[in-house]
C-alpha positions as CSV (number, residue, x, y, z in Angstrom):
1,M,0.0,-2.5,64.1
2,P,-0.4,-0.6,60.8
3,D,-3.2,2.1,60.5
4,K,-6.2,1.2,58.5
5,P,-6.5,3.0,55.2
6,K,-8.8,6.0,55.2
7,T,-10.8,4.6,52.2
8,L,-11.4,1.0,51.4
9,Q,-12.0,0.1,47.7
10,Y,-13.3,-3.0,46.2
11,S,-14.5,-4.1,42.7
12,I,-16.1,-7.1,41.0
13,S,-17.2,-7.9,37.5
14,V,-19.8,-10.6,36.8
15,S,-21.8,-11.6,33.7
16,S,-25.4,-10.5,33.3
17,K,-27.2,-13.5,34.9
18,L,-29.6,-13.1,37.7
19,T,-28.1,-16.1,39.4
20,N,-24.9,-14.0,39.9
21,L,-26.8,-12.0,42.4
22,V,-25.8,-14.6,45.0
23,S,-22.1,-14.1,44.2
24,V,-22.4,-10.3,44.2
25,L,-24.0,-10.3,47.7
26,E,-21.4,-12.8,49.0
27,W,-18.7,-10.5,47.7
28,F,-20.4,-7.5,49.3
29,E,-20.4,-9.3,52.7
30,T,-16.6,-9.7,52.5
31,C,-16.3,-5.9,52.1
32,Q,-18.0,-5.0,55.4
33,S,-16.1,-2.6,57.5
34,D,-16.4,-1.2,61.0
35,Y,-16.3,2.2,59.3
36,M,-19.9,1.8,58.5
37,P,-22.7,1.5,61.1
38,N,-24.3,-2.0,61.0
39,S,-27.7,-0.4,60.8
40,L,-26.8,0.9,57.3
41,W,-25.2,-2.2,56.0
42,L,-28.4,-4.1,55.2
43,P,-30.1,-1.2,53.4
44,S,-26.9,-0.8,51.4
45,K,-26.9,-4.5,50.5
46,I,-30.6,-4.2,49.5
47,A,-29.6,-1.2,47.3
48,L,-26.9,-3.3,45.6
49,A,-29.3,-6.1,45.0
50,E,-31.8,-3.8,43.4
51,A,-29.2,-2.0,41.3
52,F,-27.7,-5.3,40.0
53,T,-31.1,-6.8,39.3
54,N,-32.1,-3.7,37.4
55,A,-28.9,-3.8,35.3
56,V,-29.6,-7.5,34.4
57,R,-33.3,-7.2,33.7
58,H,-33.4,-3.8,32.1
59,A,-30.1,-2.4,30.9
60,H,-28.8,-5.8,29.6
61,R,-32.1,-7.4,28.6
62,R,-31.2,-7.3,24.9
63,L,-27.5,-8.1,25.4
64,P,-25.8,-11.5,25.7
65,E,-25.5,-13.0,29.2
66,S,-21.8,-12.7,28.9
67,T,-22.0,-8.9,29.0
68,P,-20.2,-7.8,32.2
69,I,-21.7,-5.7,35.0
70,E,-19.0,-4.0,36.9
71,I,-19.4,-3.0,40.5
72,D,-17.2,-0.6,42.4
73,L,-17.5,-0.1,46.2
74,R,-15.8,2.6,48.2
75,I,-16.1,2.8,52.0
76,S,-14.6,5.6,54.0
77,K,-15.2,6.7,57.6
78,T,-18.1,9.0,56.5
79,E,-19.7,7.4,53.4
80,L,-20.3,4.4,51.2
81,E,-20.2,4.9,47.4
82,L,-21.4,2.2,45.1
83,K,-21.2,2.2,41.3
84,V,-23.0,-0.3,39.2
85,I,-21.7,0.0,35.6
86,D,-23.7,-1.5,32.7
87,Y,-23.5,-1.5,28.8
88,G,-27.1,-1.0,28.0
89,E,-29.0,1.9,26.5
90,P,-29.1,4.9,28.9
91,F,-32.3,6.2,30.5
92,N,-33.3,9.3,32.4
93,L,-33.5,8.3,36.0
94,L,-35.0,11.5,37.3
95,A,-37.8,11.4,34.6
96,H,-38.5,7.7,35.4
97,L,-38.7,8.4,39.2
98,A,-41.0,11.4,38.6
99,K,-43.5,9.0,36.8
100,Q,-43.6,6.6,39.7
101,P,-46.7,6.7,41.9
102,K,-46.3,8.4,45.3
103,V,-47.6,5.3,47.0
104,S,-46.3,1.9,45.8
105,D,-48.4,-1.2,45.5
106,L,-47.2,-3.4,48.3
107,Y,-48.1,-6.5,46.3
108,A,-46.4,-5.5,43.0
109,T,-43.9,-8.0,41.7
110,H,-41.7,-5.3,40.1
111,G,-41.4,-1.5,39.6
112,R,-40.5,-0.4,43.1
113,G,-36.7,-0.9,43.0
114,L,-35.6,2.6,41.9
115,K,-37.9,4.3,44.5
116,L,-36.4,2.0,47.1
117,L,-32.9,3.0,46.0
118,Q,-33.9,6.6,46.1
119,S,-35.3,6.3,49.6
120,I,-32.0,4.6,50.9
121,A,-29.5,6.9,49.2
122,D,-28.4,10.3,50.1
123,R,-27.4,10.7,46.4
124,L,-28.6,8.6,43.5
125,E,-27.6,9.3,39.9
126,Y,-27.5,7.4,36.6
127,R,-25.2,8.8,34.0
128,R,-23.6,8.0,30.7
129,L,-19.9,7.5,30.8
130,H,-17.4,8.7,28.2
131,D,-17.0,5.1,26.9
132,N,-20.7,4.5,26.2
133,R,-21.3,2.6,29.5
134,N,-23.7,3.7,32.1
135,C,-23.1,4.2,35.8
136,L,-25.7,4.0,38.6
137,Y,-24.1,5.9,41.4
138,F,-25.4,5.4,45.0
139,Q,-24.0,7.3,47.9
140,K,-24.8,7.0,51.6
141,H,-23.3,9.3,54.3
142,Y,-23.0,8.3,58.0
143,K,-21.0,9.2,61.1
144,H,-18.1,7.0,62.0
145,T,-18.3,5.9,65.7
146,I,-15.4,3.5,66.1
147,S,-11.9,4.8,66.3
């Protein structure tokens, strides 16, 4: 039986429609690996849902629905890395997070997603790429328990 690769890599590109969230989450489920503890899979799925939704609602709000959102996923024995790449105007993630209230309104219909991403991630960044796209980078570390 061949050895598993040390790093699993996946990618998907979908248009900027909120209805594509279902397809994105179904795709994510097909990527699940025993490298990652089950207890971290759902929070990572929630992080992906938030990141995708933010790209559609904010980064691409003035762009055609046909504008792609690209998602790259890398799973190794010690970490999950997720990149959500958009074509919108860049923004300063750290400044935005600093403006958020320390305690969130539990009944708010929006405005909590980035804080949620920050609370799940070990590393969260938003940066402008060389080709005028933006990348939300999410990283989660864990210990591999299955040989």
